[in-house]
C-alpha positions in Angstrom: 16.1 28.0 -53.8 18.6 30.0 -51.9 15.8 31.8 -50.0 14.9 28.6 -48.2 17.6 29.3 -45.7 15.8 32.5 -44.9 12.5 30.7 -44.4 14.1 28.1 -42.2 15.5 30.8 -40.0 12.0 32.3 -39.7 10.6 28.9 -38.8 13.2 28.5 -36.0 12.5 31.9 -34.6 8.8 31.1 -34.6 9.3 28.1 -32.3 8.2 28.9 -28.7 10.9 29.4 -26.1 9.6 26.5 -24.1 10.6 24.1 -26.9 14.1 23.9 -25.5 13.2 20.6 -23.9 12.2 18.8 -27.1 11.8 15.4 -25.4 9.0 16.6 -23.2 8.2 20.3 -23.9 4.7 20.1 -22.3 6.2 18.6 -19.0 3.9 15.6 -19.0 6.5 13.5 -17.1 5.6 15.6 -14.0 2.0 14.4 -14.3 2.6 10.6 -14.4 2.7 8.6 -11.2 5.9 7.3 -9.6 7.2 4.0 -10.6 5.3 1.3 -8.6 8.1 -0.1 -6.5 9.3 0.6 -4.0 7.3 3.8 -3.7 4.6 3.2 -1.0 4.3 5.9 1.6 6.1 4.1 4.5 9.2 3.3 2.4 12.1 5.6 1.4 11.3 7.4 -1.9 13.1 6.0 -4.9 15.1 3.2 -3.3 16.8 0.8 -5.8 14.5 -1.9 -7.0 15.2 -5.4 -5.5 16.0 -8.0 -8.1 17.9 -10.6 -6.1 17.1 -12.4 -2.8 18.6 -10.8 0.3 21.6 -12.3 2.1 19.5 -12.4 5.3 16.4 -14.6 5.8 13.4 -13.4 3.8 11.0 -11.1 5.6 7.5 -10.1 4.5 8.9 -6.7 3.5 11.5 -8.4 1.3 8.8 -10.5 -0.3 6.7 -7.5 -1.2 9.6 -5.5 -2.6 10.6 -8.5 -4.8 7.0 -9.0 -6.0 6.5 -5.3 -6.9 9.9 -5.1 -8.6 9.8 -8.2 -10.7 6.1 -8.8 -11.6 5.2 -7.9 -15.2 2.0 -6.3 -14.1 3.9 -3.4 -12.3 5.7 -2.6 -15.6 2.4 -2.9 -17.5 0.4 -0.5 -15.4 3.3 2.0 -15.2 3.7 2.0 -19.0 -0.1 2.5 -19.3 0.1 5.5 -17.0 3.0 7.0 -18.9 1.1 6.5 -22.2 -1.9 8.3 -20.8 0.3 11.1 -19.5 1.5 11.5 -23.1 -2.1 11.7 -24.2 -2.5 14.7 -22.0 0.3 16.3 -23.9 -1.5 15.4 -27.2 -4.6 17.2 -25.9 -2.6 20.2 -24.7 -0.9 20.5 -28.0 -4.2 21.5 -29.5 -3.9 25.0 -27.8 -0.6 25.7 -29.7 -0.1 26.8 -33.3 1.3 24.5 -35.9 4.1 25.4 -38.3 4.6 23.5 -41.6 6.8 24.0 -44.6 6.5 22.9 -48.1 8.8 23.0 -51.2 8.5 21.8 -54.7 10.1 21.9 -58.1 8.3 21.3 -61.5 9.9 20.9 -65.0 7.9 22.3 -67.9 8.6 21.5 -71.6 6.5 23.6 -74.1 7.1 24.0 -77.8 10.8 23.3 -77.8 11.3 25.4 -74.7 11.8 24.3 -71.2 11.9 25.9 -67.8 11.7 25.0 -64.1 9.4 26.4 -61.5 10.6 26.2 -57.9 8.4 27.1 -54.9 8.5 27.1 -51.2 6.1 28.2 -48.4 5.9 28.2 -44.6 2.4 28.2 -43.1 1.4 29.0 -39.5 -2.0 27.7 -38.4 -3.6 28.5 -35.1 -7.0 27.5 -33.9 -8.1 30.5 -32.0 -11.6 29.5 -30.8 -13.5 26.2 -30.9 -16.3 26.7 -28.3 -14.8 24.4 -25.7 -13.6 21.5 -27.8 -9.9 21.6 -26.7 -10.9 22.2 -23.1 -13.1 19.2 -23.1 -10.3 17.1 -24.7 -7.7 18.2 -22.1 -10.2 17.5 -19.2 -10.9 14.0 -20.6 -7.2 13.2 -21.0 -6.4 14.4 -17.5 -9.2 12.4 -15.9 -8.1 9.3 -17.8 -4.6 9.9 -16.5 -6.0 10.0 -13.0 -7.8 6.7 -13.7 -4.6 5.2 -14.9 -2.7 6.3 -11.8 -5.5 4.9 -9.6 -5.5 1.6 -11.6 -1.7 1.4 -10.9 -2.4 1.8 -7.2 -5.0 -1.0 -7.4 -2.5 -3.3 -9.1 0.2 -2.4 -6.5 -2.1 -3.2 -3.6 -3.3 -6.5 -5.3 0.3 -7.6 -5.8 1.2 -6.5 -2.3 -1.6 -8.8 -0.9 -0.6 -11.6 -3.2 3.0 -11.4 -2.0 1.9 -11.5 1.7 -0.5 -14.5 1.0 2.3 -16.5 -0.6 4.7 -15.5 2.1 2.4 -16.3 5.0 1.3 -19.6 3.3 5.0 -20.6 3.2 5.4 -19.7 6.8 2.3 -21.7 7.7 3.7 -24.8 6.0 7.0 -24.4 7.8 5.2 -24.2 11.1 3.2 -27.3 10.1 6.5 -29.2 9.5 7.6 -28.2 13.0 4.3 -29.4 14.4 4.5 -32.7 12.6 8.0 -33.2 13.9 6.7 -32.7 17.5 3.9 -35.1 16.9 6.3 -37.7 15.5 8.6 -37.3 18.5 5.6 -37.7 20.8 4.5 -40.8 18.9 8.0 -42.2 19.2 8.0 -41.7 22.9 4.6 -43.4 23.2 5.9 -46.3 21.1 9.0 -46.7 23.3 6.8 -46.6 26.4 4.5 -49.3 25.0 7.5 -51.4 23.8 9.1 -51.2 27.3 5.9 -52.2 29.0 5.4 -55.0 26.6 8.9 -56.3 27.2 8.3 -56.5 31.0 4.9 -58.2 30.4 2.7 -55.4 31.7 1.3 -54.4 28.3 -0.5 -56.4 25.6 0.8 -56.8 22.0 -2.2 -54.6 20.9 -0.7 -51.7 22.8 2.6 -52.0 21.0 0.9 -52.4 17.6 -1.3 -49.4 18.2 1.6 -47.3 19.2 3.6 -48.5 16.2 0.6 -47.6 13.9 0.4 -44.1 15.5 4.2 -43.6 15.0 4.0 -44.6 11.3 1.0 -42.3 10.8 2.9 -39.4 12.4 6.0 -40.1 10.2 3.7 -40.1 7.1 2.2 -36.8 8.2 5.6 -35.3 8.7 6.7 -36.4 5.2 3.5 -34.9 3.7 4.1 -31.7 5.6 7.6 -31.4 4.3 6.4 -31.9 0.8 3.8 -29.2 1.2 6.4 -26.9 2.6 8.7 -27.4 -0.4 5.7 -26.7 -2.7 4.9 -23.5 -0.8 8.5 -22.3 -1.1 8.5 -23.0 -4.8 5.2 -21.1 -5.2 6.7 -18.2 -3.3 9.8 -18.2 -5.3 7.8 -18.2 -8.5 5.6 -15.4 -7.3 8.7 -13.3 -6.6 10.1 -13.8 -10.1 12.5 -16.7 -9.4 12.8 -20.3 -10.5 10.7 -22.7 -8.3 13.9 -24.5 -7.2 15.4 -21.2 -5.9 16.5 -21.8 -2.3 14.6 -19.4 0.1 15.2 -19.1 3.8 12.3 -17.6 5.7 12.8 -15.2 8.6 11.0 -15.9 11.8 7.6 -14.3 12.0 7.0 -11.7 14.8 4.7 -12.8 17.6 1.0 -12.0 17.0 -0.1 -9.3 19.4 -2.0 -10.7 22.4 -4.8 -8.1 21.9 -5.0 -8.1 18.1 -8.3 -6.3 17.6 -8.7 -3.8 14.8 -9.5 -0.6 16.6 -11.9 1.1 14.2 -15.6 0.5 13.9 -16.8 -1.1 10.6 -18.9 2.0 9.6 -15.8 4.1 9.9 -13.8 1.6 7.8 -16.4 1.6 5.1 -16.4 5.4 5.0 -12.6 5.4 4.8 -12.6 2.8 2.1 -15.0 4.9 -0.1 -12.6 7.8 0.3 -9.3 5.9 -0.2 -10.0 2.9 -2.5 -8.0 3.4 -5.7 -10.4 1.4 -7.8 -13.2 3.7 -6.7 -11.1 6.7 -7.6 -10.4 5.2 -11.0 -14.1 4.7 -11.6 -14.8 8.3 -10.5 -12.1 9.6 -12.9 -13.5 7.5 -15.7 -16.9 8.9 -15.1 -15.6 12.5 -15.2 -13.7 11.7 -18.4 -16.9 10.3 -20.0 -18.8 13.5 -19.0 -16.0 15.6 -20.6 -16.4 13.4 -23.7 -20.1 14.5 -23.9 -19.0 18.1 -24.0 -16.3 17.3 -26.5 -18.9 15.7 -28.8 -21.1 18.7 -28.5 -18.2 21.1 -29.2 -17.2 19.2 -32.4 -20.5 20.4 -34.0 -19.8 24.1 -33.3 -18.0 26.7 -35.3 -14.2 27.2 -35.2 -12.1 30.3 -35.8 -8.5 29.8 -37.1 -5.6 32.0 -38.0 -3.4 31.2 -41.0 -0.3 33.1 -42.0 3.0 32.5 -43.8 5.5 33.7 -46.5 5.7 32.1 -50.0 8.5 32.1 -52.6 8.4 31.1 -56.2 10.9 31.1 -59.0 9.8 30.4 -62.6 11.8 30.9 -65.8 14.2 33.2 -64.0 11.4 35.3 -62.5 11.3 35.4 -58.7 8.2 36.1 -56.7 7.9 36.5 -53.0 4.8 37.1 -51.0 2.8 36.2 -47.9 -0.6 35.8 -46.5 -2.5 36.2 -43.3 -6.1 35.7 -42.6 -8.9 34.4 -40.3 -11.0 31.4 -41.2 -14.5 30.8 -39.8 -15.7 27.2 -40.2 -19.4 26.7 -39.5 -20.7 23.1 -39.7 -24.1 23.4 -41.2 -25.1 19.8 -41.7 -23.1 16.6 -41.0 -25.8 14.0 -41.5 -26.8 14.1 -37.8 -23.3 12.8 -36.9 -23.0 15.2 -34.0 -26.4 14.3 -32.6 -25.5 10.6 -32.4 -22.0 11.3 -31.1 -23.5 13.3 -28.2 -26.1 10.6 -27.6 -23.4 7.8 -27.6 -21.1 9.8 -25.2 -24.0 10.5 -22.8 -24.9 6.8 -22.7 -21.3 6.0 -22.1 -21.3 8.4 -19.2 -24.4 6.6 -17.7 -22.5 3.3 -18.0 -19.5 4.8 -16.1 -21.9 6.2 -13.4 -23.5 2.8 -13.0 -20.1 1.1 -12.7 -19.0 3.6 -10.1 -22.1 3.0 -8.0 -21.8 -0.7 -8.3 -18.2 -0.6 -7.2 -19.1 1.6 -4.3 -21.6 -1.0 -3.1 -19.0 -3.7 -3.6 -16.4 -1.7 -1.5 -18.8 -1.7 1.4 -19.3 -5.5 1.1 -15.5 -6.1 0.8 -14.8 -4.2 4.0 -17.6 -5.9 5.9 -16.4 -9.4 4.9 -12.8 -8.6 5.6 -13.7 -7.0 9.0 -15.8 -10.0 10.1 -13.1 -12.4 8.9 -10.4 -10.6 10.9 -12.7 -10.4 13.9 -13.2 -14.2 13.7 -9.4 -14.8 13.2 -8.6 -12.6 16.2 -11.0 -14.5 18.5 -9.6 -17.8 17.1 -6.1 -16.8 18.1 -6.8 -16.7 21.8 -9.1 -19.8 21.6 -6.5 -21.9 19.8 -3.8 -20.7 22.2 -5.9 -22.0 25.1 -6.7 -25.2 23.1 -3.0 -26.0 22.5 -2.1 -25.3 26.2 -4.9 -27.7 27.4 -4.0 -30.3 24.8 -0.3 -30.3 25.8 -1.3 -30.7 29.4 -3.7 -33.5 28.6 -1.0 -35.3 26.5 1.5 -35.1 29.3 -1.0 -36.4 31.9 -2.1 -39.3 29.6 1.5 -40.3 28.9 2.5 -40.1 32.5 -0.5 -42.2 33.6 0.3 -44.8 30.9 4.0 -45.0 32.0 2.8 -45.4 35.6 0.5 -48.3 34.6 -2.8 -46.6 35.4 -3.8 -45.4 31.9 -4.3 -47.0 28.5 -2.5 -46.6 25.3 -5.7 -45.4 23.7 -5.8 -42.5 26.1 -2.3 -41.5 25.1 -2.9 -41.8 21.4 -6.1 -39.9 21.7 -4.4 -37.1 23.6 -1.6 -36.9 21.1 -4.0 -36.8 18.2 -5.9 -34.0 19.9 -2.6 -32.1 20.5 -1.5 -32.4 16.9 -5.0 -31.2 15.7 -4.8 -28.2 18.2 -1.4 -27.2 16.9 -2.6 -27.3 13.3 -5.6 -25.2 14.2 -3.3 -22.7 15.9 -1.1 -22.5 12.8 -4.2 -21.9 10.7 -5.5 -19.2 13.0 -2.2 -17.4 12.8 -2.2 -17.6 9.1 -5.8 -16.4 8.9 -5.0 -13.5 11.2 -2.0 -12.3 9.1 -3.9 -12.7 5.8 -7.2 -11.2 6.9 -5.4 -8.3 8.5 -3.8 -7.5 5.2 -7.0 -8.2 3.3 -8.9 -5.7 5.5 -6.2 -3.1 4.9 -6.4 -3.7 1.1 -10.2 -3.5 1.2 -9.9 -0.1 2.9 -7.3 1.0 0.4 -4.6 1.3 3.1 -2.3 -1.6 2.4 1.2 -0.4 2.6 4.5 -1.1 4.5 3.2 0.5 7.7 1.1 -2.7 8.2 4.3 -4.8 8.2 6.2 -2.4 10.4 3.4 -2.5 12.9 3.5 -6.3 12.9 7.3 -6.3 13.4 6.8 -4.0 16.4 4.1 -6.2 17.9 1.3 -3.7 17.2 -2.1 -4.7 15.8 
């Protein structure tokens, strides 16, 4: 079998020149989307992925980076996109010839004589024409890759929003603790005033007891608020990929813009969402892939023309034979038990399913934008109203306490004013939380949730 070396050389020479990069000869790596984090448009390219908490207090940008770097879903969708990119390579490979080699040896014993037959062959096969089957296969694979990339964008934006929700919730509970501490100090001041008036005989025991009850309730509210804040920090740590007991120090939130209105009209936002939403792009790509599958099913029932060629070698009982063959093969499917008919019918029905899903999602996109826009509008209006509410409640509390200390007011007036102030502060905190979350939700519903949103907030822009 000394001629096998010659055949191996022929095989190596037959390999195309582009096969120098054997790990990815069809360059499918260029087709796959970038790694999810941190890659959003407002960030710097391929920055190192964050895996540890920063030394400085945690900002919203830090929270998003950690979520996208550490969450298993980002690895999952990126792996899925890379797998689909490889499927494009599989489809493209159908345009190229295949080269295969075979070798064998057989021992014969016949009437007290024995001999060995050795054989080897190299076969080149090339599908020359298939009436659109390979084109449809490549188109379907490319569209599914587009759907995988869009699905990755959907996941990134969902995790982005989840990170912001967890971060802003932790910020809100921290603000609630500060509000509870203020309420407790106010209640302490009221109790001291009531106790002082009681000692000089100008207040009743009921005043002192009511003030003591209000102070105890304020202390209890503060204790509960601190517990909720610890739970929120644990939830945030868990969402970012750390243990719940991981210590996290939050950075101060930037001030909410005084005129925090979203500048675009809702009709324009809906139109923008239908052009930008990655889940809608994914649905559109899946529809196109299904349409390509219909053409693929049709083409599978059509004739094919193939080229076959290759040398052969055989040695038997000391006699060596060498030869070769080349030829064209026309394969015409005549009857396949109506398999092609039902393949086409199934593929066409699947395309209708994808079209219906795309249309349903387009309608849902409009509803998502509408709800998010109205929620943000309400939160924006609530910001100013709660600011006025807190200001008036603070003034009312000061007046009521001053009147009581001067002996012209009642302890009930003081306690009522302090309760109203505590409620106003909590409503202000909720309004700020709602504004931050709904602003991010609207951006996500439009398909525009990225780091520019956080940069605008840091700069005091709506």
